[in-house]
N, C-alpha and C positions, 0 to 999 in steps of 0.2 A: 042746921042743914044747909045744903048748897043753895037752895032757893032763898033762904033767909040772908045768907051772905051776899047774894046778888042784889037783893032788895036794899041792903045796907049800902052797898056800893052805889047803887042808883040814887038813893035818898041823899047821899053825900055830894051828889053832883059829878061824881067820877064816872068813867065809862069802862066797863069790863071788856077787855079785848080777847079774852079766852080763859079757859079753865084747864089747869093741869092737875091730873090726878095720879097718885102713885099706884094705888090698887082700885080698880073699878069692879064693883060687884055687879055683874051684868044681871043677875037674878033679882036685884033690888030696883031696877028700872030708874036709877038716878039720872042717866043720860036723857031719858024721855022727859023727865021733869025739867031739865035744863034746856030742852029743845025750844021751849016757849020764849027763852031769853035771846035766842038768835046769836049765840056766841059759840065759837069752835071749842070742842072738848077733846083733849088729848089725854090718853092714859098710858102709863108705862106697862102695866100688866092688867089683863082682863080676866077676872075669875068667873067661870061659868057656874060652878057650884061648890059647896062644901058639905060633904055628907060622910058619915062614918069615918071621920078622921082623914078623909081624902080630899085634897084640893084639886079641882079640875080647872085647868086654864083654857081660855079660848085661843086657838091657834089662828093668828092673823093671816090674811090672804097674802100680804106682802112677804111674810116669812116663808110661806109655802112656795111662793114664786121664786124667792131667793134661793131656797134649797134646790129647787128644780133647775135653776140656772147653773148653780154650782155643779150639780150632777151632770148636766148636759156638757158643760165646759170640760169637766173631767173626762167624760166619755170621748169628746172630740179630741182632747189632748192625747188620750191613750190610743185612739185610732190613728192620729197623725204620727205618733211615735212608732206604732206598728208599721204604718206605711213607709216611714223613713227607714226602719230596720229592714223591711222587705226589699226596698230599693237598694240599700247599701249591700245587702246580700247578693242581689241580682247583679249589681255592678261588679262586685268582687268576683262572682262566678264568671261573668263575661270577660273580665280582665285576666282572670287566671287561665282561661282557655286561649288567650291570644298570645301567649309566650312573651317575646321580647317587647311587643307593643305595650304590655302592661308595665313592664319595668321602666320603659321610657317615660310613661306618665307619672310613675311614682317618684322619679328623680326630679320632677319639676318642683 
């Protein structure tokens, strides 16, 4: 178990500076057991449950925030693109109504 491994590390005189876990089974409370050792625990994937052949993962807060940021950035980009298109259309409409003045600018 993780607890036994941390005891072996301690008994050898070494210091554990952290625990890295590939799959953390949240439902087994392993992280709670390690809390008494006062070491950081990092897991690549957190499994909430395994039932009826379905593995349910824990969605990390950071992931949700990242997805929201990406969505907001995309919305902002689309709005900016729409604003630029609108401005270009308005500019071309205004230039088209001014006759020779428009052609003078286009030759620059």
